[in-house]
C-alpha positions as CSV (number, residue, x, y, z in Angstrom):
1,M,0.0,0.0,0.0
2,N,1.2,3.5,-0.9
3,I,2.7,5.1,2.3
4,S,1.0,8.4,1.4
5,E,-2.3,7.0,0.2
6,K,-5.4,8.9,1.3
7,F,-8.6,7.2,2.3
8,P,-12.3,8.3,2.0
9,V,-14.2,8.6,5.2
10,I,-17.7,7.0,5.1
11,L,-19.6,8.8,7.8
12,Q,-22.8,7.0,8.8
13,A,-25.5,9.4,10.1
14,R,-29.2,9.5,10.4
15,M,-31.9,11.7,12.1
16,T,-33.8,8.9,13.8
17,S,-31.5,8.2,16.7
18,T,-33.3,6.1,19.3
19,R,-32.1,8.1,22.4
20,L,-31.6,11.6,20.9
21,P,-33.4,12.1,17.6
22,G,-32.1,14.7,15.3
23,K,-28.8,15.1,17.2
24,V,-26.6,15.3,14.1
25,M,-28.4,18.6,13.2
26,S,-28.3,20.0,16.7
27,L,-26.9,23.5,16.6
28,I,-23.5,24.0,18.2
29,N,-21.9,27.5,17.9
30,G,-24.5,28.3,15.3
31,R,-23.8,25.3,13.0
32,P,-25.2,21.8,12.9
33,M,-23.1,19.3,14.9
34,I,-22.4,17.3,11.7
35,H,-20.9,20.4,10.1
36,W,-18.2,20.6,12.8
37,Q,-17.5,16.9,12.6
38,I,-17.0,17.0,8.9
39,E,-14.7,20.1,9.2
40,R,-12.6,18.3,11.8
41,I,-12.4,15.1,9.7
42,L,-11.2,17.0,6.6
43,R,-8.2,18.4,8.6
44,A,-6.8,14.9,8.7
45,K,-4.0,14.6,6.1
46,S,-4.8,11.0,5.4
47,V,-8.4,11.7,4.4
48,S,-9.3,12.3,0.7
49,H,-12.9,13.3,1.2
50,V,-16.1,12.5,3.2
51,V,-19.2,10.6,2.0
52,V,-22.1,10.7,4.4
53,A,-24.0,7.4,4.2
54,T,-27.6,8.0,5.3
55,S,-31.0,6.6,4.5
56,I,-33.7,7.1,1.9
57,D,-36.2,7.6,4.7
58,S,-37.9,11.0,4.6
59,S,-36.7,11.7,8.1
60,D,-33.3,12.2,6.6
61,D,-34.3,14.7,4.0
62,E,-33.4,17.7,6.2
63,L,-29.9,16.2,6.8
64,V,-29.4,15.6,3.1
65,S,-30.5,19.1,2.2
66,F,-28.0,20.6,4.6
67,L,-25.2,18.4,3.3
68,N,-26.0,19.3,-0.3
69,S,-25.8,23.0,0.7
70,I,-22.2,22.6,2.0
71,Q,-21.3,20.4,-1.0
72,V,-20.6,17.2,0.9
73,N,-21.1,13.9,-0.9
74,V,-24.2,11.9,0.2
75,S,-25.2,8.4,-0.5
76,R,-28.7,7.2,0.6
77,G,-29.8,3.6,1.2
78,S,-31.6,1.4,3.7
79,L,-32.5,2.8,7.1
80,D,-31.5,-0.3,9.0
81,D,-29.3,-2.3,6.7
82,V,-26.2,-0.1,7.1
83,Y,-23.9,-2.7,5.6
84,S,-25.7,-2.3,2.3
85,R,-25.3,1.5,2.5
86,F,-21.5,1.0,2.7
87,E,-21.6,-1.5,-0.2
88,T,-23.2,1.2,-2.3
89,V,-20.6,3.7,-1.5
90,L,-17.7,1.3,-2.1
91,A,-19.2,0.3,-5.5
92,I,-18.9,3.9,-6.6
93,E,-15.7,5.0,-4.8
94,K,-13.7,1.8,-5.3
95,P,-11.0,2.6,-2.6
96,N,-8.4,0.1,-1.4
97,A,-9.5,0.9,2.1
98,F,-11.8,3.3,3.9
99,I,-12.3,4.9,7.3
100,R,-15.6,4.4,9.0
101,L,-16.9,7.0,11.4
102,T,-20.3,7.6,13.0
103,G,-22.3,10.9,13.2
104,D,-22.4,10.9,17.0
105,C,-18.7,11.7,17.4
106,P,-18.2,15.5,16.7
107,L,-15.0,15.6,18.8
108,V,-13.2,13.3,16.3
109,M,-9.5,14.0,16.3
110,P,-7.7,14.4,13.0
111,A,-4.3,13.5,14.6
112,I,-5.7,10.1,15.7
113,I,-7.0,9.4,12.2
114,D,-3.6,10.2,10.8
115,E,-1.6,8.2,13.3
116,M,-3.9,5.2,12.7
117,A,-3.7,5.6,8.9
118,T,0.1,5.5,9.1
119,C,0.0,2.3,11.1
120,F,-2.5,0.8,8.8
121,R,-0.5,1.5,5.7
122,S,2.5,-0.3,7.2
123,Q,0.6,-3.5,8.1
124,E,-1.7,-6.0,6.3
125,F,-4.7,-5.6,8.6
126,D,-8.2,-6.2,7.3
127,Y,-9.6,-4.2,10.1
128,F,-7.8,-1.7,12.3
129,S,-9.5,0.3,15.1
130,N,-9.0,1.8,18.5
131,T,-12.0,0.0,20.0
132,L,-11.1,-3.7,20.2
133,E,-9.3,-2.9,23.4
134,V,-10.5,0.5,24.5
135,S,-8.2,3.2,25.8
136,F,-9.4,6.4,24.1
137,P,-12.4,8.5,25.2
138,D,-15.7,7.1,23.9
139,G,-16.4,9.3,20.9
140,L,-12.9,9.2,19.4
141,D,-13.6,5.9,17.7
142,V,-11.9,5.3,14.4
143,E,-12.1,2.2,12.2
144,I,-10.1,1.6,9.0
145,V,-11.2,-1.3,6.8
146,R,-9.7,-2.9,3.8
147,S,-12.3,-2.9,1.0
148,Q,-11.5,-6.4,-0.2
149,A,-12.1,-7.7,3.3
150,F,-15.3,-5.8,3.7
151,K,-16.6,-7.3,0.4
152,R,-15.5,-10.7,1.5
153,L,-17.5,-10.3,4.7
154,G,-20.6,-9.9,2.5
155,T,-20.3,-13.5,1.3
156,Y,-21.0,-14.7,4.9
157,M,-24.5,-15.2,6.2
158,L,-24.6,-12.0,8.1
159,S,-27.1,-11.6,10.9
160,T,-29.4,-8.6,11.2
161,Q,-27.2,-7.2,13.9
162,E,-24.1,-7.6,11.7
163,R,-25.8,-5.8,8.8
164,E,-26.9,-3.0,11.2
165,H,-23.5,-2.6,13.0
166,V,-21.5,-2.8,9.8
167,T,-18.1,-3.9,11.1
168,L,-19.3,-6.3,13.8
169,G,-19.0,-9.2,11.4
170,L,-15.3,-8.5,10.9
171,Y,-14.2,-8.5,14.5
172,R,-16.7,-11.4,15.3
173,R,-14.5,-13.5,13.0
174,P,-10.9,-13.1,14.2
175,K,-9.9,-16.4,12.6
176,D,-11.1,-15.2,9.2
177,F,-9.9,-11.5,9.2
178,L,-6.6,-10.0,10.4
179,L,-7.5,-7.5,13.1
180,G,-5.4,-4.8,14.7
181,N,-5.9,-2.4,17.6
182,F,-4.5,1.0,18.2
183,K,-4.0,1.8,21.9
184,Y,-3.4,5.1,23.7
185,K,-0.5,5.5,26.1
186,T,-2.9,5.8,29.1
187,D,-6.4,4.5,29.7
188,L,-8.9,7.3,29.0
189,S,-11.8,4.9,28.2
190,F,-13.8,6.2,31.2
191,E,-14.1,9.6,29.4
192,R,-17.3,10.1,27.5
193,W,-17.1,12.4,24.5
194,T,-19.8,10.9,22.3
195,V,-23.4,12.2,21.8
196,D,-26.2,9.9,22.5
197,H,-28.1,11.6,25.4
198,P,-29.0,15.2,26.3
199,E,-26.2,15.2,28.9
200,D,-23.7,14.3,26.1
201,L,-24.9,17.1,23.9
202,T,-24.5,19.6,26.8
203,F,-21.0,18.4,27.3
204,V,-20.0,18.7,23.7
205,K,-21.6,22.2,23.5
206,D,-19.5,23.3,26.4
207,V,-16.3,22.0,24.7
208,F,-17.1,23.8,21.4
209,C,-18.0,26.9,23.3
210,E,-14.6,26.9,25.0
211,F,-12.9,26.7,21.6
212,Q,-15.2,29.0,19.6
213,G,-13.3,30.3,16.6
214,A,-11.1,27.1,16.6
215,E,-13.9,24.5,16.3
216,S,-12.1,22.4,13.7
217,S,-8.6,22.6,15.1
218,F,-8.6,22.0,18.9
219,T,-6.8,18.8,19.9
220,M,-7.4,16.0,22.4
221,D,-4.8,17.5,24.7
222,D,-6.7,20.9,24.5
223,V,-9.9,19.1,25.7
224,L,-8.1,17.3,28.4
225,R,-6.6,20.5,29.7
226,F,-10.0,22.2,29.6
227,L,-11.6,19.4,31.6
228,K,-8.7,19.4,34.1
229,D,-9.2,23.2,34.7
230,N,-13.0,22.9,34.7
231,P,-13.9,19.5,36.2
232,E,-17.5,20.7,36.6
233,K,-17.7,20.6,32.8
234,C,-17.0,16.9,32.6
235,N,-19.7,14.8,31.0
236,K,-22.1,13.7,33.8
237,L,-22.5,10.3,32.1
238,A,-18.7,9.7,32.0
239,G,-17.8,6.2,33.0
240,A,-21.4,5.0,33.0
241,L,-22.0,4.1,29.4
242,R,-20.0,3.0,26.4
243,N,-21.3,1.9,23.0
244,E,-24.8,1.1,24.3
245,A,-26.0,-0.2,21.0
246,E,-23.5,-3.1,21.1
247,T,-23.4,-3.8,24.8
248,N,-25.5,-7.0,24.6
249,I,-24.3,-8.2,21.2
250,E,-22.3,-11.4,21.2
251,G,-18.8,-11.0,19.7
252,A,-18.8,-7.2,20.2
253,P,-15.9,-5.7,22.2
254,K,-16.5,-5.9,26.0
255,Y,-16.2,-2.5,27.6
256,V,-15.5,-1.8,31.2
257,E,-18.5,0.1,32.6
């Protein structure tokens, strides 16, 4: 693999979140949350462009309209069969590998994406993530997937859960796919920087407010310093929840609650 190869990001997002509907369009510093997430993603040197994979359901029309207005590529497909959404994008893009991110992670860190991309290029991993053994704050999740492996996954009899959770089928089959994990120097897995509940959104708004004017460029260390200086601003749900949607799925990573 080319040591400087860039990868497309497939960002899965929809308006019908179970716990916090419409969160991706929640206004933060005057812009929808997904706007800031895309701005941050595009600062990664290893990213070529972003494709938002959403659904054909009318509930996502508002999201698509906004993405069209800021000239972000959109692909629409099944509301629940997310694996098929990714298949559609890959059939058009034809990348050697892609980065999967989700629309509930506006604090995504470009530096982490770039570090992981560098590691991925130097290895033969089918699937490389920082979530198989968690050490980063929840909400800084990054997955890099080799397209050939993803297509091969489609030849298996995938369960409904595997088609909904996209990459679950890969790390459920460690004997069939070469998996790799990217670990941080210290364990910060108790930190909660994702958006799935009203308390999460409050936390993220506080962070973006602190860095108003630098929304796309603040770093993980910046956020950690902010929280150290303002402990009252920490997410009230920190340490209590992690990847709720996959908590009871057999074969999914087991997170320490």
